[in-house]
N, C-alpha and C positions, 0 to 999 in steps of 0.2 A: 212305104219301105224307105228307110234311109240308105243311101249310097256312102258306105263310110269311108271307103277309099278314095271315091271321088270329092268328098268334103275335106277329108286329110288333105288330099294332094293339092286342093286350092290353098291351103296354108303352107304348103311346103318352102316356100321362100321365107317365109314369117318365121317358120320353125328354125331353119338354118341359121338366119341372123341372130335368133334368140339364143341359140344354143353356142354360138361363136361368141356372143357377149357374156354369157356365162363362163365359157371356156378361157376368155381372156382374164377374167376378174375371180379367180379361184379363191375360196375361202376355207378354212379348216374348220373341224367340228365345234359348234356352240360360238362359232365367228361369222357366221353366215348372214351378216346384217344386210349388205348390199344385195346380195340374192334373195333374201326374203324382203326386201324392200320393191325390188323387181317384180317378184312375184305378186306381192299385195298390189302393186299398180296395176298390174295386168287383169287381176281378178276385181279390182274395184271398176275398171273400165268395162267390164263384162256384166257388172252389176251382181256379180257372186259373192255372197255373204262370206265372212271368214273370222278367224279369230286366232290369236297368237298362243302357241301351245310350247311348253318345253323350251323356254328363252328364246330361240330363234326359228323354232317351228311354226308350221302354219296349218290349221284344219279348216278348209272352206266346204261348204254344202250347196248343193243344187237340189232344188225341191221340184221334184217332177209336178206336172199339172195335167196328165192323162186322166182320163175317166176312170173311177175306181182306185186313184192313188192313195186314197186313205186307207185302203187295204195293202198298199205296196209295202216292200221290205227296203233296206239299208244296205248300199253296197259301198264299199271303200276302196279307192283307188290310191296306191302308196308310191310315192319317189322319195329318194334321198338325195341331199343337197351338197354333201361335204366334198371337199377336195383332199389331196394327199400332200405330205410335206416333201416334194420331189422337183427336181429341175426339169423342166420342160425343154427337151432339146430339139423338138421339131421347129421345121423352118417353114412357116406358113404364116397367112395374115391374122390367124387367130390364135397364135402361140401367147402363152401365159404371159402378162404383163408384170405378175407379181414375182419377185425373185424367191426361189425355193418352195415354190407351191404349183401344183397343177391338178387338172382333174385327168387323172391317169387311171380312172375306174368307170368312167362313163356318166358320173352322177349328174352332170350337166346334161347329158342327153335324156335321162331319166326325168329330171326337172322339167325339160322342154316337153317331152312327150306328154307329161301328165297335163301341162298347161293347153296344148293342142287337144287332148282329150276332152278336158273341161269345156273348151270353146264350142267343140262339135255337140257335146251333150248340153251345154246351155242353150245353143241355138236351135235345139230340137225338144227342149223341156216339156213342151206341150205333148209329147209323145212318151214321156217317162213315167212309167208306172211305180214309182217310189222315189227315193232319194238317193243321191250320189255324194259320199264324202270324198273329199280331196286332201290326202294326208301328205304334206311336205315335211319330211324328216330330217332333223340335224343329227350329225356327230355319229352317222351309221359307222364310220371306219374306226372309231375310238372307242366308246362307252356303249353304244348301242342306243342311240335316241328313241327308237321305239318304245322302251321299256317307260322312259320318262314320259312319254306323250301317254302311254296306256295308263300310267298312275295318275295322270292329269285328266283322265276321262274322255281321251279321244275317242274311244269306243262306245262311248255312251250318249245318251242326250242328243238324237235319237240313238237307240241301241244300234250298232253295225251287225248286220247278219252274216256278212262273210267279206274277204278281203282278198284283192287282186294286185300282184306285183310283178314286176318284171326286171330283169338285168341285162345289158348289152353283153354279147360275146363276140370276142376276136376268133372263135373257134367255129362259128358257125357263119355260113355265107349270107350276106345281107339278102333279104326277101325271103328267108326261112326262119322257123322258131325251132326250139328244142324244149321238149317238157318232159317231165317225169313223175311217175306216181310214188307214194310213200316218202321215204325220208329223202331229202335234196340236198342238205347240207349237214354237216356235222356239229357236235357241242363242243365247246372248248372250256378248259379249266387252266388258266396261267397259274404258274406256281414260282413263289422265292423260297430257298432253301438255305440257311445258314447252317454249315456243320461245323462245330466248334471243338478245337483240340487244346493242345498245350505246344505252345511255341517254342523253338531253341534252336541250337547251332546244326547246321546240316551235317557236321561230321560225328554228332554225337545224338543219332535218333532215338536211342535207347532211354534219352532224358526226355523226350518228347512224346507226345501223342500227335500223331500226323493226320491232320484233317484231309490233306490232299489225297492219300492213299484210302481214306474212307470214302472220299467222293467217287474217286475213280472207281472203286468196287461197287458203289452204289448206281453209277451211271450204266455200268454193264449189267447189273442185276435187273434193273427195272424193264430192261427190254424183252425179259422174258415174260413179262405181263402180256407183251402184245403177241409173242411168238409161241408161247405155250399154256396160255391161260384164256385168251379170247378166241373163240371159234374163228378158223381160217376165213370162212366165207363172209365174217364181218370185220372190215377193216378197222384198226384204231392206231393212234401214233402218240408216241411220248418222244418230245424233242426237248432236249437240254441245248438252248441256244447262247447261254452265257457263263462262263466259269470265271471267277475272279478270287483271287488269294495271293498273297505273298508278294514279297518287295525285292527279294534278291535271290541269286542261284544258291546261295548257301545258308539261307535262313528258312526253317520249316516254320509257317505260318501258324498264328493261332487259330484263324478260321477260314473256311471257304465259301463263297456264296455261289449258288446254281439258281439259274432263272430258266424257265422253260414253259412248255405248255403241254396239255393232254388233249387228245380229241378223238370223240368217239362218235357213234351212229345210233345208238339206242340209250334210253334213259337208264336202263338195267346196266348196261356196260359202262356207263358213265360213272355210277355209284361203285361198281366193283373195280373199276381201275382206279379211282381214288382210295378206296379201302385198302386195296394191296399195295400202292403205292407208299402208305403209311406203314402197313405190315413189313415191307422190305425194310424201310428206312430204320424202323424200330430195331430189327435184327441186325442190320450193318452196324448200327450205332453202338449196339451192345457189344458186337463182335471186336470192335475197334476201340471202345472205350471213349467214344466221342458222346457229345450231346448235340442237340439241332433246336432249330427255331424254323418253323414251317407255315407259309401262307398259302392256302389254296384259294384261288379265285373262283366264285361261281359265275362265268361269263355267259356267251350266248349258248342259247338251248339249241336242240336240233330243229331244222327246219323240215316240217312234214306237209306233204301236199295231200289235201282230202281228194279222195277218189272222183267223188262227184263233181268237183270244182275243176278237177283234171279233165274230165270228160266234156263240161261245159265249154272250157276252154280250147280244147282240141275242135269242138264242133264249130265254135265261132270262127277260129282259125283257118279251118278249112273252107268256110265260106268266103273269108276276106282274102286269103293268098293262095288257096287251093290245097288239096289234102297232101300232093307231094312236096310241099315245102313245110308240111308238119312233122318234124322229126322226133322219134323217141329217143330221149336221154338214158344211156343204159346203166351208168354207175354215178353214185352220187359224189359230191365233193367233199374232200375233207376240210375245205375251206369253210368259214363261219359267214354268216349273213344276219343281219340285224332284223330282216323280215320275219326270222324265226319267231320273235317275240310275238308278232300278231298272229301267226300260225298255230301257237300254242294256245291262243284266246279265242279264234273264230275259225270254222271253216275256210281254207284259203287256197290259193294257188300261186305259185311262184314258177315263171317260165324265164327262158333265154331267147332274147332278140338278136338275130345274126346281124352283125355289123361288119363282117369281114369282107374285103375285096382284094384278093390276092394279086389280081393283075395290075391294081394301083398301089400296090404294096402296102395297103391296110390291113394288116394282120398282125402288128406287133402286141405283145402281151400287155394285159392290165398290170398295173403297178409299175410299169416302166416308163422311161422319160420319153419313149417314141409313140406312146399309144395315141390312137386316134380310131376313128368311126367312118364308115362309109355314112354320110349323111343321107341319103336316101332313105335309111332306115327310119327316120324320123317320122316321117308321115306315116309309115307304116304301122310302127309302134302306137302313135296317136290313134289310127283306125282301129287296131285290135283292142285297145284298153277301152275307148268308147263304146265299140261294138259289144264287148264282153260285159260292161255294165249296163247297158241297154238289154241285153238278151237275158241276163240274169233278172232283172226288174220284171220284164215282159213274162218271164215264164213262172215267176214267183209271186205269191200273195200270201200273206199271213194266215196262219190258221186260225 
């Protein structure tokens, strides 16, 4: 029997120093060259095979050596690596050394945790009844590096049977996790809309076709999709985050550009909101005699947790940190998460690792300049990921 917490605890100082190194040297999406180099150096030192995927991404594999391994399955553990374009305002000895870039979402911790889990599993590969893929994903914050990795075959050869991921949470106390069945994160559809009219003098609107007025009516009208057409028990969000048009107070412009995003929690509502968005747009444009150009992007899908994988993760976590420290997440997040691409391909579980410590002031929001984590969470995360992978392989053999 492996004592995962004990083995992880023995790595604690190493994990803390590693995380701080990543934190000092943040890199944005598809620019994670130093991060990738560091990961490959560590994997190589452990004798773990790896390959480069999706430019700066890495896929490594640990081959189990336990009896009956030839009938074993393959479990994947995923961590994202990229940072954010944000100024680090923390005052500490691991503050970002790169101006305007910061690990403000905990991806430095995710990468560190996966490397810790890899070391534990590799040290116990004689007990592993299958294979463990280690997926280090680039560009989670921007374009969703997972989809590029999937397109390049990261879930094949050998075929991955299930995927496990985690995210640090400043809303959950260190030493605990939060987990949810069903949909965990929303799908998103960013949009760019140009409404085109006829410009002219502000004193003579009758000689113009005002795109500003049309845009104003459209912005108000699309909110009824959420308030009157989606069932109240299913959240949806349509945000117009940018309005650009015009050059002076007394000039009616020729066009107005709107940029925003739609967020939904089911595939059905995702399709419906996009359809009604266009219906309302066409009606408004006809009413106000304007034309339009519209681009709707197919961005991150909904992240779904598999019931059986959630049950397995809960069972493992109760053994590792105690049942009182395994919390049920009640509501999904309207934010997006690139892990969703994996969850749409394989049975998956994605959970939240507590990293908050209010007494020490470690509870600032992610994507903020003061974000930090309680580093005691690092060895807990490594133990949980390693144990979850081990247990999945122990309990599963191919049909």
